[in-house]
C-alpha positions as CSV (number, residue, x, y, z in Angstrom):
1,M,82.0,114.4,82.1
2,T,83.5,112.2,79.4
3,D,84.3,108.6,79.5
4,D,87.8,108.6,80.9
5,Q,89.3,105.1,81.6
6,A,91.8,106.7,84.0
7,S,88.9,108.0,86.2
8,R,87.1,106.0,88.8
9,T,83.4,106.0,88.1
10,Y,80.4,105.6,90.3
11,G,80.0,102.1,89.0
12,D,83.6,101.3,89.6
13,F,83.5,102.6,93.1
14,L,80.5,100.5,94.0
15,Q,81.5,97.5,91.9
16,L,78.0,97.7,90.3
17,K,78.7,95.2,87.5
18,T,79.5,92.6,90.2
19,L,76.8,93.6,92.6
20,L,74.0,93.7,90.1
21,N,74.9,90.3,88.7
22,L,74.7,88.5,92.0
23,Q,70.9,87.8,91.8
24,D,70.2,84.3,90.8
25,P,66.8,84.4,89.0
26,M,66.0,80.8,90.1
27,G,64.5,79.5,86.9
28,G,63.6,83.0,85.8
29,K,60.8,83.2,88.3
30,H,59.7,86.9,88.7
31,D,59.1,86.8,92.5
32,A,62.4,85.2,93.2
33,H,64.1,88.6,92.5
34,L,62.3,90.1,95.4
35,F,63.2,87.3,97.7
36,V,66.9,87.3,96.7
37,I,67.5,91.0,96.7
38,I,65.8,91.6,100.0
39,H,67.9,88.9,101.7
40,Q,71.1,90.2,100.1
41,V,70.3,93.7,101.3
42,K,69.6,92.4,104.8
43,E,73.0,90.7,104.9
44,L,74.6,94.0,104.0
45,W,72.7,95.9,106.7
46,M,73.6,93.2,109.2
47,K,77.3,93.5,108.2
48,L,77.1,97.3,108.8
49,I,75.4,96.8,112.2
50,F,78.3,94.4,113.2
51,V,80.9,97.0,112.2
52,E,79.1,99.7,114.2
53,L,78.7,97.4,117.3
54,E,82.4,96.7,117.2
55,Q,82.9,100.5,117.3
56,A,80.4,100.8,120.1
57,I,82.2,98.2,122.2
58,A,85.5,100.0,121.8
59,Q,83.8,103.2,123.0
60,I,82.4,101.5,126.1
61,R,85.9,100.1,126.9
62,D,87.3,103.6,126.7
63,D,84.5,105.1,128.7
64,R,83.5,107.3,125.7
65,L,79.8,106.9,126.4
66,A,78.8,110.1,124.6
67,E,80.4,108.7,121.4
68,F,78.7,105.3,122.1
69,Q,75.3,107.0,122.0
70,K,76.0,108.5,118.5
71,T,77.1,105.1,117.2
72,M,74.1,103.3,118.6
73,A,71.8,106.0,117.1
74,R,73.1,104.8,113.7
75,V,72.5,101.2,114.7
76,K,68.9,102.0,115.5
77,R,68.3,103.6,112.1
78,I,69.8,100.5,110.4
79,Q,67.5,98.3,112.5
80,E,64.5,100.3,111.3
81,Q,65.6,99.6,107.7
82,L,65.7,95.9,108.5
83,I,62.3,96.0,110.1
84,D,60.7,97.9,107.2
85,A,62.0,95.4,104.7
86,W,59.7,92.7,106.0
87,S,56.7,94.8,104.8
88,T,58.0,94.6,101.3
89,M,58.6,90.8,101.7
90,A,55.0,90.5,102.9
91,T,53.8,91.3,99.4
92,L,55.0,87.8,98.5
93,T,51.8,85.6,98.4
94,P,51.9,81.9,99.1
95,W,51.5,81.2,95.4
96,D,54.3,83.6,94.5
97,Y,56.7,81.9,97.0
98,L,55.7,78.3,95.9
99,T,56.7,79.1,92.3
100,F,60.4,79.2,93.3
101,R,60.6,77.5,96.7
102,P,62.0,74.2,95.2
103,Y,65.0,76.2,93.9
104,L,66.0,77.1,97.5
105,G,67.0,73.4,98.1
106,T,68.3,73.1,101.6
107,S,69.3,76.7,102.0
108,S,67.7,78.5,105.0
109,G,68.0,81.9,106.8
110,F,68.9,79.7,109.8
111,Q,72.3,79.4,108.1
112,S,73.0,83.1,108.0
113,W,76.4,83.6,109.7
114,G,75.9,87.4,109.6
115,Y,72.9,87.0,111.8
116,R,74.7,84.7,114.2
117,K,77.6,87.0,114.5
118,L,75.1,89.8,115.5
119,E,73.4,87.5,118.1
120,F,76.8,86.5,119.6
121,L,78.0,90.1,119.7
122,L,74.8,91.3,121.3
123,G,75.0,88.6,123.9
124,Q,73.0,85.6,122.9
125,K,75.7,82.9,122.9
126,N,75.0,79.3,121.9
127,R,77.8,77.0,120.6
128,A,75.1,74.8,118.9
129,Y,74.8,77.5,116.3
130,L,78.3,76.7,115.0
131,K,77.1,73.3,113.7
132,P,75.3,74.5,110.5
133,H,78.7,76.0,109.4
134,A,81.0,73.1,110.3
135,H,81.5,72.5,106.5
136,D,83.1,75.9,106.1
137,P,86.3,76.4,108.3
138,E,86.5,80.1,107.4
139,V,83.0,80.9,108.6
140,T,83.4,78.7,111.6
141,A,86.5,80.5,112.6
142,E,84.7,83.9,112.3
143,L,81.9,82.7,114.5
144,E,84.2,81.2,117.1
145,D,86.1,84.5,117.3
146,V,83.0,86.4,118.0
147,L,81.7,83.7,120.4
148,A,84.9,84.0,122.5
149,R,84.7,87.8,122.9
150,P,82.8,89.7,125.6
151,S,79.5,90.8,124.2
152,L,78.1,94.3,124.2
153,Y,76.3,93.6,127.5
154,D,79.4,92.1,129.1
155,E,81.3,95.2,128.2
156,A,78.5,97.4,129.7
157,L,78.7,95.4,133.0
158,I,82.5,95.7,133.0
159,C,82.1,99.5,132.5
160,L,79.7,99.7,135.4
161,A,82.2,97.8,137.6
162,R,84.9,100.3,136.6
163,R,82.7,103.1,137.8
164,G,82.3,101.6,141.2
165,Y,79.1,99.6,140.9
166,P,79.0,96.3,142.7
167,V,78.7,94.0,139.6
168,P,79.2,90.4,140.8
169,P,82.9,89.6,140.2
170,D,82.1,86.2,138.6
171,L,80.4,88.0,135.7
172,L,83.5,90.1,135.0
173,D,85.9,87.3,134.3
174,R,84.2,84.3,132.8
175,D,84.1,82.1,129.8
176,W,82.6,84.5,127.3
177,R,81.6,81.6,125.0
178,E,78.9,80.6,127.6
179,P,75.4,82.0,127.6
180,Y,74.8,84.9,129.9
181,T,72.5,84.1,132.9
182,A,70.5,86.7,134.6
183,H,71.8,87.6,138.1
184,P,69.9,89.4,140.9
185,G,73.1,91.4,141.7
186,V,73.0,92.9,138.2
187,E,69.3,93.8,138.6
188,A,70.2,95.5,141.9
189,V,72.9,97.6,140.1
190,W,70.5,98.7,137.4
191,K,67.9,99.4,140.1
192,T,70.4,101.8,141.7
193,V,71.0,103.5,138.4
194,Y,67.4,103.8,137.3
195,E,66.0,105.1,140.6
196,D,68.6,107.9,140.6
197,A,68.6,108.6,136.9
198,P,69.2,112.3,137.0
199,N,72.4,111.8,139.0
200,R,73.6,108.7,137.1
201,F,72.5,109.8,133.7
202,E,75.4,108.3,131.7
203,E,74.8,104.9,133.1
204,Y,71.0,105.3,132.8
205,A,71.4,106.3,129.1
206,L,73.7,103.3,128.6
207,G,71.0,101.0,129.9
208,E,68.2,102.6,127.9
209,T,70.3,102.4,124.7
210,L,70.8,98.7,125.2
211,V,67.0,98.4,125.7
212,D,66.5,100.3,122.5
213,T,68.8,97.8,120.7
214,E,67.0,94.8,122.0
215,Y,63.5,96.3,121.5
216,Y,64.2,96.9,117.8
217,F,65.8,93.5,117.4
218,Q,62.7,91.9,118.8
219,L,60.5,93.9,116.5
220,W,62.6,92.6,113.6
221,R,62.1,89.0,114.9
222,F,58.4,89.6,115.3
223,K,57.9,90.9,111.8
224,H,60.0,88.0,110.5
225,L,57.7,85.6,112.3
226,K,54.5,87.2,111.0
227,T,55.8,87.4,107.4
228,V,56.8,83.8,107.4
229,E,53.5,82.8,108.9
230,R,51.7,84.9,106.2
231,V,53.6,83.3,103.3
232,I,54.1,79.6,104.3
233,G,51.9,79.1,107.4
234,F,53.2,76.4,109.7
235,K,55.2,74.5,107.1
236,R,58.7,73.5,108.0
237,G,61.3,75.9,106.7
238,T,63.7,75.1,103.9
239,G,66.8,73.4,105.3
240,G,64.8,71.5,107.9
241,S,64.3,74.4,110.3
242,P,61.0,74.3,112.3
243,G,59.8,77.5,110.7
244,V,57.2,79.5,112.7
245,P,57.6,77.6,116.0
246,Y,61.4,78.3,116.1
247,L,60.7,82.0,115.3
248,K,58.2,82.2,118.1
249,S,60.6,80.7,120.6
250,A,63.2,83.4,119.7
251,L,60.8,86.0,121.0
252,D,61.3,84.7,124.5
253,K,65.1,85.1,124.5
254,Y,66.5,88.2,126.0
255,F,70.0,89.8,125.5
256,Y,69.8,92.0,128.6
257,P,67.3,90.3,131.0
258,E,67.9,92.5,134.0
259,L,67.2,95.7,132.0
260,W,63.7,94.3,131.5
261,T,63.0,92.8,134.9
262,V,64.3,95.9,136.7
263,R,61.2,97.8,135.4
264,T,59.0,95.7,137.6
265,A,61.3,96.2,140.6
266,L,61.5,100.0,140.3
267,E,60.0,102.2,143.0
268,T,59.4,106.0,142.9
269,G,62.6,107.7,141.7
270,D,64.3,110.5,143.6
271,E,63.9,113.6,141.3
272,T,66.1,115.9,143.4
C-alpha cells in the first residue's frame, strides 16, 4: 500500500493521533503513564459495558432472552478485562505513586461518571452521587437520565411479571430514581424459578446471568480495594474520598439482593 491521502488509514479510523496524545505525563513522571493509561482504558471499557447493557435491556423488554444471554456473555468478558487491569496497577509501589500523586490535585475515581452510569443502570441508585458533577450540566443531565430509567433488574422483574410470575405490583410501577429495596415477594418468585429450573430454564438462566454480572462487578470492586490498600494504605483518597473504608463499604451493597438470599432459602429441586 502507498500513502494515499484519499484513503482512510488505520490511524485515521482509530483517531490515533488524538488518542495517543491524551496522556498527561504529570511532570514527566514515568509511573504516571501507567496510572493514566489504565484509567483511560477502564473508562473505555465501562463505556462499552454501558452500550451492551442498553442492548441487553432492550432484549429483555422484547422477551428475546436468548439474545440477552449472548450480549451478557460479552459484558462478562469485558468485566474480566477490567478485573485483570488491577493486577497491572498493583505493580505501582507506594514510592512510585507518591512521585506523581500531587499532580492529581482534587481529582478522584469517585468522580467517574462512567462508573456511576453503570451503577445506576445495574440498579444501585443514589441521587447523592449526582453532587460531584453539579458543576457540569451536561454530565449531570446524562446521569439524571440513567437514574430515571428502570434498571437491568427492574426490567428483569417486569419480564417475570409479563410471564405470569406474582412480582409485587408496587415494584413494577415506581419512581425508578429511588434505590431498590429487597422484597420477600421477589425472593419467593426466584425460589419458584430456582426450585423448578429444568422447566423454567429461561427465567433461571436470566437469574444466573444477573448473578454473574454482580459477581464479576464485586470482584472488580474487591481488586480495586486491595490495590488501593497496597499502594496507599489507609490514606484518604485524592478529592477527599475516604479511600479504603469507602471501597470496603461498597462490597456490602447488592444490585440483586433476592438472587443471593434465595440461595439460602432453596430446598431440594424437582429434577423431573
